[in-house]
Structures are given as C-alpha cells and as structure tokens.
N, C-alpha and C positions, 0 to 999 in steps of 0.2 A: 378728239383725246379722250384718252378713258382713264382713270384712277383703280388702280390695283392696289393691295398688300401682302407682301410676300414674306411670309414666315424665314428669317433670315438666321441660324446659328441662335441667338436667347433675343433677338429684334425681331419686330415686325416693320418693314421697310414698306412706307407709302410711296409708289413711282405713277408717273401720270406718263401715259405710251401714246404714239400715234406713228402714224406712218408706217411705209414698210420697205423692206429692203436691207442694206447695211446698216449693222448696229452703230448708234450714237448714244453713251453713256454720258449726259451732261449733270454735271457737279456744280450746286450753285454755291456761292459766298454766304456772307454773314448778313445779306439780303434776303434771304430765302429762296425759295422756289420758284419766287414769282419772277425774279430777273433773270430767271432763263425760260419761262415758261411761253412767252408770244414767240419767242428767238426758236423754240425746238419745233411751233406750229410751221414757224417758216420755212425751218430746213425739211420738216416731213412733206409739206407741200409743194415745195420747187425742186425736192432731189428725191432720187430712190433712196428714202433713208426710214429705217426704224429706231422713233428717237424717245431713249427714255431717260425721263428727269427725276432723281428719287428727293424725297424731304430727308437730308439730315436727320437721324432720331434726334429730338430735344428741339427742335426747331417747328414752328407753326403751332405747338401744342401737341405734337409727337411724343408718344412715350420713348424713353432712351432707359437700356438697362444700366443698372449702377456700374456696372464692369466696363463701361464703354466711355472712355474719358480722354481719348487722344485722338490725333489725327492721323496715326497710324493704325487705329484701332478703326477707324471710318474706312481707311484703303482696305481693311483686310476683309471687312463687311462688305465692300462692292467687289471684290474679289470674290466672296462668297456666292454674294447674288448671281454675277455671271456664271455661277457654277451652277445654282438653283434653275436658272433660264437657259440655260446648255448654250450660250451664246459664244462666238466665234469672231474674229474677224474685229473685233469691237474697237471702236476710234473715241477713245476717253477724254473729252472736254472740261476742263476745270477752272473756271475763274474765282479770281481772290482767294479765299479760304479754300474753296472748290480747287484750285488750281494746286495749294499744299498737295490735297488729298490725292491729286493726278500725280503728283512728284511721287509720292510715297507709295499710288499704285504701281508707278514704274519700276520703282526698286522691287516691289516685289516678284517681278519677272515673271507672269504669269502668262502661259500661252494665249488666253482669251483675249489678251488686249495688244492689239496691234500697231496700233500707235496712240501718243499723248499729244495734247496741244492746249500748252498751258497760257492762260489768256489772264493777263494782269494778275501774275498769283502771287500770294505773301507766303513767307514761311522761311525764306534763305536771311541769313547777316549781313547784309553789305556795309561793311564801312564807310561812313559819310554819308549812308542813303538809307535811314532806318525808314519804315513802315512808319507810317503819321499815326500819331497818337488816338487812335478814334475812340477811346474812351474820354478822352478830353474834349471831345467835337462836340459843337451843339447840332443839330440837324441842317442849319443855316450852312453852317459851316463845314459840315461833310459833303452836301452836295455841292459848295463852291469848288471843293478839291477833287469831286468824282467824276466830272464831266467837263469836256472840251467848251461846251455850251450849257452852264448850267441852270440859265434862265427857263429852258427848256422841262426843267425838272423841279423846279421850286414847289414846296407847298408848306403848308402850315399842318403842324403836328396835331397841334390843337383843334383842330376842324375834324381829325379823326374820330369814327367811334370807338366808344371803351374797349370794344371787345379789340380792335384794331390795334390801339395802342397797347393794349397788355400782349397781344403779338411780338410787337416790337418789342416791348419791354421783356421779354420771354427768351426771343432772336439774341437778345443783346447779352444774356444771363451763357446763353449756350457758347457762341463767340467765345467769352470769357474762359469757359473751362474747357474749350478744345484748344484754342488758338493763345491763350495768355493774354496778358497786358501787351507784350511787343509784337504779338503775331510774328513769330519769329524762333525758330528751333536753332542753336547755333552752331548744330553739327550736322545738318542738313546739305546746306552747299558741296561739305568735302563727301557725303556719302552719294551725291549724285552721281559722283563718278564711275558709279558703279551701273550705270541704266547703262542697258542696251537697247530698249526698245525706240524705234525712230519717234524724236520728239520735237515740235514746232511749239517756240514760244512767241506769241503772237501780243503784241503789245501797243494798247491805245498811248498814244506820243503826249496826250494833253493828261497823262493821269497824277494827282498831285496826290493820290495815298501812298504809291509806289512808283517813283519816277522812272524815267526810261533809262537810267542808267542802272538800277536797279534789273530792269528787265534783261539790259545786255548782260549782266552778270548773270541772272539766271541761267541765260542762255550760255555762255560758257564756261558756266559749271556742268553740263552734260556734253559728254562726247558726243558729235556730230549733229547737236541739235541745231536747228536754223532759225534766226531771229526774223520775225517779221514785223516790220512797225506798222502801226495805224493809225495816217492822220486823221486829225476831225474827231477823233475817240480819246474819251479818259478812262476810267477804272471799269466800266462797263460796258464797254464796245458792243456786246450783243444787243443793249438797248440804246444805246445811241447810235450807231450805225451799223445794223443789223445786217445789210445786203452784203457790205464789205464786209463784213466778220464771215458772213456765210460762204464768201468766195475764197476769202482764204481757208478756211478751215476746210472746203472741199475742194481745191487745191492738194493742199498737203494729202489729205485722206485717201486721194486717188493716184498719190503716188508710188 
C-alpha cells in the first residue's frame, strides 16, 4: 500500500492505494478510512483491482477547505479526483456516510463511474425507520448496534492513547458537519429517481444503525437497483464479513 496526496480543487486529498487492474474507489463512513483499509488490501490481493481509499477532508486530522461542508461537495470532490487521476470504469463503494457520498456521486452522472455500491449507507429519510441517533450513543452502545456479533469488536475507549482519542473526537465533529445530527437529507430519496448508473445496495441484515427495511427503501428509490442482503453482518460488512462482502461486490462489478 502507498499513501499519496493529490491536489484537487481547493483540497489536498490523501489516498491509500494498492493493487492493479479495475479501479475501485472505497468511501468510508464516520469511522474513518481504517474501516476500509483491510478490506481494500484484501480486494487488491485477491482480485485484479486497483483500490483507492481516500480520507475525507476533515477526518483523521486532514485539512478541510472552509467551503467544503456538504456530502454533495464531497461527491464533487471525488468526481474531480477521478478526473485528476484519469480513471475510467470505476466502481464506487461507499459505506455508511460513504454510501451517501456514493449516492450523490451517482447523481452527478459522470462517465468515469460505471457502477455504484451502497453498503449500509445513510442519507435518505425513511418514515418509521430513522438512522440511529449516533450522537446520543455511548461507544459500547454504538458497537452493540453496529455488528451482528458485537463481542468481536468491543473496546474500551479509555484505553486508547490520547492521540487516538483526539482523532475520534475530530472525526465525530466531521460527521456532524457533513451529515448533520439526523444523517439524512429529506430530498435525497426523491432525487435518487434520476440515477442512471447501475447500482447495487448491499445490506448487512443485522444492522442496528440503519435497519434492513431502510436498505430496502434505499434500493427501491434507485431505478433498476439490485438489493443484496448480507447475512451475519451489521453496519460494517467490510469488517465483519469481508470475504462475503468482496464476493458480492465483485459479482456486481463483473456484470
């Protein structure tokens, strides 16, 4: 893996890159790029794939331009990054907030993006199925809701080094800035009817952050989208069931 920084518009985008072959852009959620790095390595090792995992500006202490404050802005930034790297036939995979960014990127209709995968994404408003109140949850509660088998992922935040706790706090602020407290845009579901890029909605069946019905509504909002359940996974399938997730993504990317 190499770490590169690319000047894009007014931002400097840090990107972890590995592998060669078909390009995949992995867009992380609130947990930061660490939630996708091991999966990206797996994808690059086991498939002919060039994997790019950017750090959203504002996460992990990275600089954020003052005028970059929206999910739509992040989508436009990544469209510009693909232009900068002259990539084509790109499969975009977004998890959680990254799924929202991927949805906005699909709406931009740029020809460099050939497929979009929304992996337990947030962003739409579904009556009766709200996104869990992230900002009211303790770390233990968040872990409980995020995984089918939360015991595998429990940790004591007080045991983390001060620097790591500072990163988590900064990431939390970035989530609030870009996604708001509800992590939903009431206009997004209706706007998704304009998506023309092939889209797959992958959903960990045991997600307590955005439930399975929320995922079904996401797929229903996008013309022609396929909806694929992932048993034994919660909100972060790329961490909990990485090989199952890889197979599902690759099957879709190869169609």
